[in-house]
Structure formats: structure tokens, C-alpha cells
C-alpha positions as a printed Julia matrix, in Angstrom:
165×3 Matrix{Float64}:
   8.07   30.94  -19.21
   9.06   27.42  -18.17
   6.52   24.57  -18.58
   6.23   24.21  -14.79
   5.47   27.91  -14.29
   2.88   27.77  -17.08
   1.06   24.98  -15.18
   1.49   26.53  -11.73
  -2.02   28.08  -11.53
  -3.59   24.71  -12.39
  -1.44   22.9    -9.82
  -2.39   25.41   -7.12
  -6.11   24.97   -7.9
  -5.8    21.15   -7.79
  -3.94   21.23   -4.49
  -6.41   23.72   -2.98
  -9.38   21.55   -3.99
  -7.65   18.36   -2.86
  -7.69   16.9    -6.37
  -5.01   14.48   -7.55
  -2.5    16.04   -9.89
  -1.84   13.93  -12.96
   1.7    12.58  -13.22
   3.69   14.06  -16.11
   7.35   14.49  -16.86
   7.61   17.22  -14.23
   4.84   16.37  -11.76
   3.73   13.44   -9.69
   0.34   12.84   -8.12
  -0.04   14.25   -4.64
  -1.23   11.96   -1.85
  -2.02   12.83    1.73
  -0.72   11.23    4.91
  -3.82    8.98    4.88
  -5.63    7.79    1.74
  -8.62    5.6     0.92
  -7.46    2.73   -1.3
  -8.66   -0.65   -2.53
  -6.63   -3.84   -2.54
  -7.77   -5.26   -5.87
  -7.25   -8.93   -5.03
  -9.4    -8.59   -1.89
 -12.01   -6.27   -3.39
 -12.27   -4.27   -0.16
 -11.41   -0.7     0.77
  -8.84    0.35    3.35
  -7.8     3.57    5.0
  -4.04    3.45    4.42
  -1.32    5.4     6.17
   1.38    6.72    3.84
   4.74    6.04    5.5
   7.76    7.62    3.83
   9.96    6.01    6.5
   8.98    2.49    5.44
  10.85    0.94    2.52
   7.93   -1.32    1.65
   4.22   -1.7     2.23
   2.65   -3.7     5.04
  -0.84   -5.19    5.42
  -2.69   -6.75    8.35
  -2.65  -10.48    7.7
  -3.67  -13.46    9.81
  -4.17  -17.19    9.37
  -1.09  -17.44    7.14
  -0.73  -20.94    5.72
   1.74  -22.51    3.32
   0.01  -23.84    0.2
   3.02  -24.83   -1.89
   6.73  -25.26   -1.22
   9.68  -26.71   -3.1
  11.23  -30.06   -2.31
  13.97  -28.1    -0.51
  11.36  -26.48    1.73
  11.29  -23.01    0.19
   7.82  -21.5     0.43
   6.35  -20.67   -2.98
   2.68  -19.87   -2.31
   0.68  -18.99    0.81
  -2.89  -18.24    1.82
  -3.84  -15.58    4.35
  -6.7   -13.47    5.69
  -6.8    -9.68    5.33
  -9.19   -7.34    7.12
  -9.93   -3.64    7.19
 -10.94   -1.43   10.11
 -14.64   -1.99    9.32
 -14.2    -5.71    9.95
 -14.52   -6.82    6.31
 -12.32   -9.86    5.72
 -11.11  -11.73    2.66
  -9.16  -14.92    2.29
  -6.41  -14.54   -0.33
  -3.58  -16.58   -1.76
  -0.44  -15.3    -3.44
   2.98  -16.32   -4.67
   5.73  -15.53   -2.18
   8.35  -13.07   -3.44
  10.63  -13.29   -0.4
  10.83  -14.47    3.2
  12.49  -12.55    6.03
  13.37  -13.73    9.52
  12.79  -11.04   12.13
  14.31  -11.12   15.61
  13.12   -8.76   18.32
  12.4    -8.73   22.06
   9.34  -10.93   21.51
  11.38  -13.64   19.77
  11.87  -14.64   16.16
   9.26  -14.66   13.42
   9.02  -15.16    9.69
   7.49  -12.52    7.42
   6.4   -13.14    3.87
   6.35  -10.56    1.07
   3.72  -10.95   -1.62
   2.64   -8.79   -4.58
  -0.72   -7.02   -4.18
  -2.37   -4.4    -6.35
  -3.33   -1.01   -4.91
  -6.15    0.89   -6.61
  -6.22    4.64   -5.93
  -8.09    7.28   -7.97
  -8.38    5.18  -11.1
  -4.77    3.98  -11.05
  -3.5     0.53  -10.17
   0.0    -0.31   -9.05
   1.27   -3.74   -7.98
   3.89   -3.66   -5.21
   5.26   -6.0    -2.56
   3.52   -6.11    0.83
   4.89   -7.59    4.03
   2.25   -9.75    5.71
   2.07   -8.93    9.4
  -0.49   -8.7    12.17
  -1.58   -5.06   12.39
  -4.91   -5.77   14.11
  -4.08   -3.5    17.06
  -2.85   -0.69   14.82
  -4.96    2.26   13.71
  -4.22    1.57   10.06
  -4.34   -1.97    8.67
  -2.21   -0.9     5.7
   0.99    1.1     5.48
   1.98    2.28    2.02
   5.75    2.62    1.88
   8.28    4.06   -0.52
   7.94    1.12   -2.93
   4.39    2.34   -3.68
   5.33    6.04   -3.76
   8.38    5.51   -6.02
   8.18    7.33   -9.38
   4.47    8.16   -9.1
   3.54   10.04   -5.92
   4.65   12.71   -3.49
   3.2    13.27   -0.02
   1.46   16.43    1.18
   0.7    15.86    4.86
  -1.87   18.68    4.83
  -3.96   17.02    2.11
  -7.25   15.59    3.37
  -8.08   12.04    2.24
 -10.75   11.8    -0.42
 -13.74    9.58    0.28
 -13.88    8.04   -3.19
 -11.39    5.24   -3.84
 -12.62    4.13   -7.23
């Protein structure tokens, strides 16, 4: 019997009960289409949409201000406000990993990517987030493939757990 088949009954029980499956050589943890997470730096909980179509994560950010830049004008550190659907807000600052210019029908804008740490079911993973206004969106956080990579697979039928810590 192969190692995967030997663990199959346990995996089925975990999936049926909506429990996370521990990542091993042959398995990854299973997440649903929506999960309760915490952004460690902010210390607040979010209901996050898992988006396999997005290359990277995105978070609702406002009041973005440049704190530090190089003599050549490259932005090195910014401050910004994040908020969840419950209206909790936190003011954060972070080093800028990259800057992207976006052009669309509404004009041009600049988007910053910063590292933030996602806490989910006892695990923490630091990934890059694009800072963008998502205040009119249902979910203030999208978790993209950069968060899923190597650690998680998505089961759209899985119900989100209430406990994030």
C-alpha cells in the first residue's frame, strides 16, 4: 500500500470535519474559498478571499504616505492604513519591495508591494501584498498564489473556520 493510500482514511475524516490537513511530503493544507486570517503586523482579523487567479495578495489600504526615499527618488518605506470589514483600522509602516505603475480607464496610479505576515491556523507566512483601495469590495484581502505556493490547496466546498489563531 502506498503512503498516500495508507493516510487516505485520515485525510477523508479531516476534509469531512473541515479540519486543516498538515502539510507533508505528499499533502498540503486545504483552505476554502474564504478563510479567517490575521495580519500579524496589524493584529486584526480579516475574512480573506482565496484567489487562485491572482499572482499576488492584495489588501485594502488607504492614507498611503512616503516615509523614506533615496536621493534618486526611489521609495524605500511607506506608511498606510488597513481596515477590515468590521471597521477595525490600524496604521502600519513597511519597507517597499516594489512599485508598479498601473494604467486603466480611470487613469494612471502607483501601487506599492510590501511584505506582510499572514497567520492562519497556527502557521505564519510572510508574502508580498499589493496596497490598493478595496473599501467597496466584499473582501478587504485577497490571498493569491504567492501565499498558496508550496503550502496550500483550495477546496471551494470547504467552509471557513471561525478560529484564526
